[in-house]
C-alpha positions as CSV (number, residue, x, y, z in Angstrom):
1,M,0.0,0.0,0.0
2,A,1.0,3.6,0.1
3,N,0.4,6.7,2.2
4,T,-3.2,7.6,1.6
5,R,-5.2,10.7,2.3
6,N,-9.0,10.4,2.9
7,G,-10.9,13.5,4.1
8,N,-9.3,14.6,7.3
9,T,-7.0,11.6,7.8
10,F,-3.7,10.3,6.5
11,Y,-2.9,6.6,6.6
12,I,0.8,6.2,6.6
13,D,2.7,3.0,6.0
14,T,5.8,4.3,4.1
15,S,8.6,6.5,5.5
16,V,10.8,9.2,4.0
17,E,8.0,10.8,2.0
18,T,6.3,14.1,1.9
19,V,2.7,13.1,2.7
20,S,1.3,16.6,2.1
21,T,2.4,19.9,0.6
22,D,-0.9,21.6,1.7
23,K,-0.3,24.6,3.9
24,N,-1.6,25.0,7.5
25,Q,-2.1,21.4,8.4
26,R,-3.0,20.7,12.0
27,I,-2.8,17.2,13.6
28,A,-5.3,16.5,16.4
29,Y,-4.5,12.8,16.9
30,V,-1.9,10.3,15.9
31,V,-2.9,6.7,16.0
32,L,0.2,4.6,16.0
33,T,0.3,0.8,15.9
34,A,3.5,-1.1,16.4
35,T,3.8,-3.9,13.9
36,A,7.0,-5.2,15.7
37,A,8.8,-4.1,18.8
38,N,9.6,-0.4,19.0
39,G,7.3,1.2,16.5
40,R,8.2,4.8,15.7
41,I,7.1,7.7,13.6
42,V,9.0,11.0,13.1
43,L,7.2,13.9,11.4
44,A,8.8,17.1,10.0
45,D,8.0,20.2,8.0
46,P,9.4,19.6,4.5
47,S,10.2,23.3,3.9
48,V,12.7,23.5,6.8
49,S,16.3,23.0,5.8
50,G,17.4,19.5,6.7
51,N,13.9,18.3,7.6
52,P,14.5,18.5,11.4
53,P,12.0,16.5,13.4
54,K,8.9,18.2,14.7
55,V,7.6,15.2,16.7
56,D,9.0,11.7,17.4
57,L,6.4,9.2,18.7
58,R,7.0,5.6,19.8
59,V,5.1,2.5,20.8
60,A,7.3,-0.2,22.5
61,V,5.2,-3.4,22.3
62,S,4.4,-5.2,19.0
63,G,0.6,-5.2,18.3
64,T,-0.1,-2.3,20.6
65,T,-1.9,0.8,19.4
66,E,-1.4,4.1,21.1
67,V,-3.5,7.3,20.5
68,F,-1.5,10.5,20.9
69,D,-4.0,13.3,21.7
70,F,-3.0,16.8,20.5
71,S,-6.6,18.0,20.2
72,R,-6.2,20.7,22.8
73,L,-3.1,22.1,21.1
74,P,-2.8,20.6,17.6
75,L,0.6,20.1,16.0
76,Y,0.9,22.8,13.3
77,F,2.6,22.2,10.0
78,P,2.6,25.5,8.1
79,N,4.2,24.1,4.9
80,G,3.1,20.5,4.7
81,M,4.2,17.3,6.4
82,R,7.0,14.8,5.8
83,V,7.5,11.4,7.3
84,N,11.2,11.3,8.2
85,I,11.1,7.9,9.9
86,L,8.5,5.1,10.1
87,T,9.8,2.0,11.6
88,N,7.9,-1.1,12.7
89,A,4.6,0.8,12.6
90,L,1.5,2.0,10.8
91,A,0.0,5.4,11.6
92,T,-3.2,7.4,11.0
93,L,-3.0,11.2,11.4
94,V,-6.3,12.8,12.2
95,M,-6.3,16.4,11.0
96,T,-8.4,19.3,12.4
97,Q,-8.3,21.4,9.2
98,S,-7.5,20.7,5.6
99,G,-4.8,22.7,4.0
100,G,-5.1,24.7,0.9
């Protein structure tokens, strides 16, 4: 499969890819499932030189799903989103606003 956008969600199963170039993306929730031990996702803003991480999330136990709740203060990606690292995991990002 590939990273897929559907409405206000992004399903991510591939790393090192810009998943959106839309401006003003806000993530309210990240649902991360470890497919093996030490599942990890690192997200960045693709327009920042060197793609430094904005957030690094991890789930230790294989088969475990963790919901990271940013709904009170959503993660803001003013210039799009890039998956720097996706290891041993699948993720769904739930957005509060579509870019444009």
